[in-house]
C-alpha positions in Angstrom: -2.5 0.0 20.8 0.6 -1.9 19.6 -0.6 -1.5 16.0 -1.2 2.2 16.4 2.2 2.9 18.0 4.0 0.9 15.3 2.1 2.6 12.6 3.0 6.0 13.8 6.6 5.1 14.3 7.0 3.6 10.9 5.0 6.4 9.2 7.6 8.9 10.6 10.3 6.7 9.2 8.7 6.9 5.8 8.4 10.6 6.0 12.0 10.9 7.0 13.0 8.8 4.1 10.9 10.6 1.6 12.3 14.0 2.7 15.9 12.6 2.8 16.3 14.1 6.2 18.3 12.0 8.7 16.2 11.3 11.7 18.9 12.6 14.1 18.6 16.0 12.5 14.9 16.4 13.5 14.4 18.5 16.6 13.0 16.2 19.3 11.3 19.1 20.9 9.0 19.5 17.9 7.8 15.9 18.1 4.9 14.9 20.3 6.1 11.3 20.2 9.3 9.3 19.8 10.4 8.2 16.3 12.7 5.4 15.4 14.1 4.8 11.9 13.6 1.2 10.8 14.4 1.0 7.1 15.2 3.4 4.3 13.1 3.7 1.1 13.2 5.4 -2.2 10.0 7.5 -2.7 7.7 5.5 -0.3 4.0 6.0 -1.0 2.0 3.7 1.2 2.0 0.9 3.7 -0.2 -1.9 5.0 0.3 -4.1 8.1 0.2 -7.9 7.8 -1.3 -10.0 10.6 2.2 -10.9 11.8 3.0 -7.1 12.1 5.3 -7.1 9.1 4.6 -4.2 6.8 4.1 -4.0 3.0 5.6 -0.7 1.7 5.1 0.6 -1.8 7.9 2.7 -3.5 6.8 4.9 -6.4 9.4 3.5 -8.8 7.6 0.2 -8.7 9.0 -1.8 -5.8 6.9 -3.5 -3.2 8.9 -4.1 0.0 8.2 -6.3 3.0 9.6 -4.8 6.2 10.1 -6.7 9.5 10.2 -4.0 12.3 11.4 -6.6 14.8 14.7 -7.2 12.8 14.7 -4.0 10.9 15.1 -6.0 7.7 13.6 -5.5 4.3 12.9 -7.8 1.3 11.3 -7.4 -2.1 7.9 -8.8 -3.2 8.1 -9.9 -6.9 5.3 -10.0 -9.5 4.4 -6.3 -9.3 3.2 -5.0 -12.7 5.2 -2.5 -14.6 4.2 1.0 -13.5 4.3 4.3 -15.4 6.8 6.2 -13.2 7.0 9.9 -13.7 5.5 13.1 -12.5 3.2 11.9 -9.6 2.8 8.5 -11.1 4.2 5.1 -10.1 3.3 2.4 -7.6 0.8 3.9 -5.2 -1.4 2.3 -2.6 -1.5 -1.2 -1.1 -4.3 -2.7 1.0 -5.2 -6.1 2.4 -8.5 -7.9 1.6 -10.7 -7.9 4.7 -10.3 -11.7 4.8 -6.6 -11.6 4.0 -5.8 -14.1 6.8 -7.9 -16.6 4.9 -7.3 -15.8 1.2 -3.9 -13.9 1.2 -5.3 -11.4 -1.3 -3.9 -7.9 -1.5 -4.7 -4.8 -3.7 -2.4 -2.3 -5.3 -3.0 0.9 -7.2 -0.6 2.3 -9.7 -0.1 4.5 -12.8 -0.6 2.4 -15.9 0.8 3.4 -19.3 -1.4 3.3 -22.4 -2.6 5.2 -25.4 -2.6 8.9 -24.6 -0.3 8.7 -21.6 -1.1 7.1 -18.2 -4.0 6.5 -16.0 -4.7 4.9 -12.6 -5.3 1.2 -12.2 -6.2 -1.1 -9.3 -5.2 -4.8 -9.3 -5.6 -7.6 -6.9 -3.3 -10.6 -6.5 -2.5 -13.4 -4.1 0.6 -12.8 -1.9 2.7 -15.8 -1.1 5.4 -15.2 1.5 8.6 -17.2 1.6 11.1 -18.3 4.3 13.6 -15.7 3.2 11.5 -12.8 4.4 10.2 -11.9 0.9 7.4 -13.2 -1.3 5.7 -13.0 -4.7 2.4 -11.9 -6.2 0.5 -14.4 -8.4 -2.8 -14.3 -10.3 -2.7 -10.6 -10.7 -5.9 -9.1 -12.1 -6.7 -5.5 -12.9 -10.2 -4.9 -11.5 -10.5 -1.2 -12.2 -8.8 1.5 -14.2 -9.3 5.2 -15.1 -11.7 5.5 -18.1 -9.1 7.5 -20.0 -5.3 8.2 -19.9 -3.5 11.5 -20.2 0.0 12.9 -20.5 1.7 14.8 -17.7 1.6 12.2 -14.9 -0.4 14.3 -12.5 -3.2 13.8 -9.9 -3.8 10.0 -10.0 -4.8 9.7 -6.3 -6.0 6.1 -6.2 -6.0 5.7 -2.5 -7.6 2.3 -1.4 -9.8 1.7 1.6 -12.1 -1.1 2.6 -15.3 -0.2 4.4 -17.2 -1.9 7.3 -19.4 -3.6 4.7 -16.4 -5.2 2.9 -16.7 -2.8 -0.1 -13.6 -1.4 -1.7 -13.3 2.4 -2.0 -11.0 4.1 -4.5 -10.3 7.8 -4.5 -10.0 8.6 -8.2 -8.0 11.7 -9.3 -8.8 13.6 -12.5 -5.2 13.3 -13.9 -5.1 17.0 -14.5 -8.0 16.9 -17.0 -10.3 18.9 -14.8 -13.6 18.7 -16.7 -14.1 14.9 -16.4 -14.6 15.4 -12.7 -18.1 16.7 -13.5 -18.9 14.1 -16.2 -21.0 11.1 -15.2 -19.6 9.1 -18.2 -16.0 9.3 -16.7 -14.7 7.8 -13.5 -12.0 10.6 -13.1 -12.4 12.9 -10.2 -14.7 10.6 -8.3 -15.1 8.5 -5.2 -15.6 4.9 -6.3 -17.3 2.1 -4.4 -16.9 -1.5 -5.6 -17.3 -5.0 -4.5 -14.0 -6.8 -3.8 -13.9 -8.2 -7.3 -14.2 -4.8 -8.9 -17.9 -4.8 -9.8 -20.0 -1.8 -8.9 -21.6 -1.8 -5.5 -25.3 -2.4 -5.7 -26.1 0.4 -3.1 -24.3 3.2 -4.9 -26.4 6.3 -5.6 -26.2 6.0 -9.4 -26.3 2.1 -9.5 -29.5 2.1 -11.6 -27.7 4.0 -14.4 -25.3 1.1 -15.0 -21.8 1.3 -16.7 -19.4 3.9 -15.2 -22.2 5.7 -13.4 -22.8 2.7 -11.3 -19.3 2.9 -9.8 -19.6 6.5 -8.6 -20.3 7.4 -5.0 -19.5 11.2 -5.3 -18.1 13.5 -7.9 -16.3 16.8 -8.4 -12.9 15.8 -6.9 -9.5 17.0 -8.0 -6.7 14.9 -6.3 -8.3 13.1 -3.3 -5.2 11.6 -1.7 -6.5 10.5 1.7 -9.6 8.7 2.8 -10.6 7.1 6.1 -13.4 6.4 8.5 -14.1 8.2 11.8 -15.4 6.7 15.0 -19.0 7.3 13.9 -18.5 5.4 10.6 -18.4 8.5 8.4 -16.0 8.7 5.4 -13.6 11.7 5.3 -11.4 12.8 2.5 -8.4 15.2 2.1 -7.9 16.6 -1.3 -5.1 18.6 -2.8 -6.4 21.8 -4.4 -4.7 23.8 -7.2 -2.8 26.9 -6.1 -4.4 27.1 -2.6 -7.6 25.4 -1.6 -6.6 22.1 -0.1 -9.8 20.5 1.3 -11.1 18.3 4.1 -14.5 16.9 2.9 -17.1 14.7 4.6 -18.1 12.3 1.8 -21.8 11.6 1.4 -23.5 9.6 -1.4 -24.4 11.4 -4.6 -22.8 14.7 -3.6 -20.9 16.9 -6.0 -17.9 18.7 -4.5 -17.6 21.2 -7.3 -14.2 20.8 -8.9 -13.3 22.4 -11.3 -16.3 24.8 -11.2 -15.5 25.9 -7.6 -12.5 26.0 -5.4 -11.0 28.0 -2.6 -7.8 28.2 -4.6 -6.9 29.5 -8.1 -5.3 28.1 -11.2 -1.6 28.0 -11.5 -1.7 30.6 -14.3 -3.4 33.0 -11.9 -6.9 32.7 -13.2 -9.5 32.8 -10.4 -12.0 30.1 -9.6 -15.4 30.9 -8.0 -15.5 30.0 -4.3 -17.9 27.4 -3.0 -20.0 30.1 -1.4 -21.0 31.3 -4.8 -22.4 27.9 -5.8 -24.3 26.5 -2.8 -25.5 23.5 -4.9 -21.9 22.1 -4.5 -20.8 20.4 -1.2 -18.4 22.8 0.5 -15.3 21.5 2.4 -15.5 21.3 6.1 -12.1 22.9 6.2 -9.7 24.3 3.6 -6.2 25.7 3.5 -4.7 28.8 1.7 -1.8 28.5 1.2 -1.8 24.8 0.6 -0.6 22.2 3.1 -0.5 19.3 0.5 -2.3 16.7 2.6 -1.2 13.2 1.4 -3.3 11.0 3.7 
């Protein structure tokens, strides 16, 4: 319960910082719980709790911060790779290895520059903390990256989540390229399941096909920014649609969720997209929103 309360409190502090709205300006009558500002951040993206209740916080410009809620202090973790900051890109998620208490390994996702623009990448490294409240990453290794890069800096997603079986899940956005979400030779627009070292999980639905196909758990995603488990062990995902059509999806192995062939929204230039009901072979969202609500997690 202590972890949940602290998480909610600090999440509110991050939202307040991201919106640049002083916490005292929020109407307390609109809040079902109490919020307390702890530290201020520039474009915070994600956080992960260490066993000692300190919090790793990513900032999109490329900073990884270590926050101590007890003292309301903040320090910087060095050794973070250079990120492609711009558009929606930068330093994204952070997650602890399931055996972090034994191996001190953490994972980060970020936008990586290269030929053609930028794409998502996931790296793991050893985190060494120091007596000054900060720390450093060492032995950083990229274990996964988008199979192509693109200009524009859009729709990277790259949310990280470990499952009950110790596998690493990556929500892969389609970096505004649309059609690769339907291609089995691309890992864009997919839910990815890997072992902790970045190799494809043996139980994946397309594992026998090898190569990129072996990484894929589901396909047809646009910008899947949130993934988590429910009490029954089911994986849920929230996905940002185009102009309208944000989705809540129950993720099942081998399913195709239809993007860009179907959506409950439309293209930004006004062109229509067939709705899910017109193509029953695609998995329909359990809920969708028009207009959008932009669900980030």
